N, C-alpha and C positions, 0 to 999 in steps of 0.2 A: 338791256337792249332797247327798251322804249325811249330812254333818255339819250342814247348814243347811236341810234340807228343810222344816221348819216355817216358817222365815223366808221361804223362796222361795214356799211355798204362800200365805202371807199376802200377799206382794207381788203375785204373778201372779193369784191367785184372788179377792183381796179389794181391796187397795189400788188396783191399776191399773183393774179393772173399775169400782169406785166413782168414781174420778177421771174416767175417760172418760165414764161415765154422766152425772155431774153437770156436766161441762164442755161436753158436746156435745148434750144433750137439747133445749136451747132452739134452737140454730141448725139442727140436722138432724132433730129430732123424736124422740119416745120410741122407736119401733121401730128406726130406724137406729142410734140411740145404743146400744140393747141389742145389736144385732149387732156394732157396733164394739167394745163393751166386752168381747166374748168373744174378741177377737183375741189379747190378751196371754196368756190361758189356753191358747188353741190352740197358740201358738208354744211356750210352756213345756211343754205336754204332748207335742208332737212331739219337743222336745229330750230329754225324759225317755225317750221311746220309743227315740230314736236312741242314747241312752246305754247301752241294753241290749246293743246291737251284735249282736242275734240275734232272729230272728222266732220267737216261741214263743207259748204260750197267753196268757200275761200281756200280751205285746206286741200280739198280735192283739186282745185285749180292749180295751186302751187305745186303739188306733187305730180300731177299729170303733165304740166308743162315742163317740169324738171326731167321726168322720165322720157318724154317725147324728144325734148332738146338733146338729152344725152344719147338717145338712140340715133338721132340724126347725125350727131358728131361722130359716133362710132362707125356708122354704116357709110359715111361719106367716102372713106377710103384714101383720100389725099387732101392736102391743105386747101387748095383753091376750090375744090368741090365742097369742102366743109363750109367755106365762107359763103358760097352761093346758095347752099342748102339752107343756111340760116337766114339769108335774105328772103327766100321763098317762104320759109316757115313763118317769118314775121308778117308777110303779106296774108298768108292763110289765117293767122291768128287774128289779124285785123278784120278779115272777112267774117270770122266766127263771132267776134264782138258785135259787128253790125247785124249779124243774123239774130242775135239775142234781142235786138231792138225790133226787128221785123216780126218776130214771133211773140212780141210783147212780154218778154221775160228778160229785161235788161240786167246783165250780170252784176252791175254795180248795186242794184237794188238788193240782190241776194247776198252780196258781200256785206252790205249795211245790216241786213237781217242777222247775219252771223255774229257781227260785232256787237250789236245791241242785245242779242240773246246772251252773249257771254257776259254782258254787264248786268244781266238779271231781268231784262225786259221781256214781255210776253211776245213771242214770235208771231203768233196768229194775229194779234192786235196790230203790231207794227206792219205786218204785211198788208193789212187792210189800209192802214194809214198811208203807207208808202205808194199804194196804188191809186190814191186820190190824184186826180188829173194834174193839179198844180204841182205836186211833189214828183209824180211819175215822170213828167216832162223833163225835170232837172236830172233825174237819174239817166234818162235816155241821152241827154247831152253829155253826161259824164262818160257813158259808155262810148259815145262818139269820140270823146277825148282819148280814151284808151286806143280806139282804132287809129286815130290820127297819129298818136305817139308811135305805134308800130309802123305805120306807113312811112312817116317821116324818117324814122331810124333806118328802116330797110332801104329806102331810096338813097339816103346818104351813104349807107354802107355799100350799096351797089356802085355808086359813083366812085367811092374810094377803091374798091376792088378793080374797077375798070382802069383807074389811074395808076394804082400802085401794086396791083397784084397781091401776093401773099403778105407784102409789107403793110397792107391795109389792116391787118389783124390788130396790132397794137393801137393804131389810130382809131379803129372801130370801138375798142374797149372804152377809151376815154370819151369818144363821141356819144356812145350809147348811154353812158352814165350821166353826161351833161344833159342830154335830151330827156332821159328818164326823170332826173331830179327836177328839171324845169317844168315839165308838164305835170309831174306828180304834185307839185305845190299848187298848180292851177286846179287840178282835179280835186285835191283836198279842199281847196277853197269852195268847190261845188258842194262837197259834203257838209262843210260848215254853213253854207248858205241854206241847205235843206233844213239843218237844225234851226236856223234863224226863222225860216218860213214856218216851221211847226210851232216854235215858241210864240210867234206873232199871230198864229191862226188857231186859237182855241176852238173855233167852230168846227174845224176839220176833225179834231179829236172827239168833240161831242157827237158829231155825225157818225163817226166809226163806232163809238160806244152804243149809240142808239140803234144803229144797224145790227150790231152783234146781239144786242138785247132782244130786238124783235125776232131775229132768227132763232134765238134760244127759246123764246116763248112759243114760236110756231112749230118747233120740232118736238 
């Protein structure tokens, strides 16, 4: 999966949904075809969640967005409402991302803590390190990137729905993945930049070590 994630994303989030949509919309109708087309992505997302082998912030985020997204699709009741509900959901998700910045708990920072812990790093130490002002600011910008990703995708999907109605569904699938991949590479560059900053700032690591040592002695 790690070596072929782009190919797997393409297959499960684009190829299968488009194939199911186009093959089943005539016999079962637009709405049920939309629901059925989401099944491959749901199975794939659950598989990726299980591959983490641990419940953490990132895992909870994946499974909760999957459950909420599926509930929205099921409760929509018809095809056009399903499309609009997903637009609204994307805007709400963007707002939640921005809220994590406001409350000073940028979700990207906690994603990074999850992944570094899975690699054997000390979570408490990394949390102190990531909250250093220089690094924390970059995490906040990454979360802003998450929010922008959702806002841009939702806005373009709203325009497609207005222009094409239900026919916007398959166009939206392709558009969403293009936007997601493009901005994901930019966001990943942000994570790599954080790694670079840490490697080039040994004084930050020493500061965190000293702070934790003093706290341990005083307790």
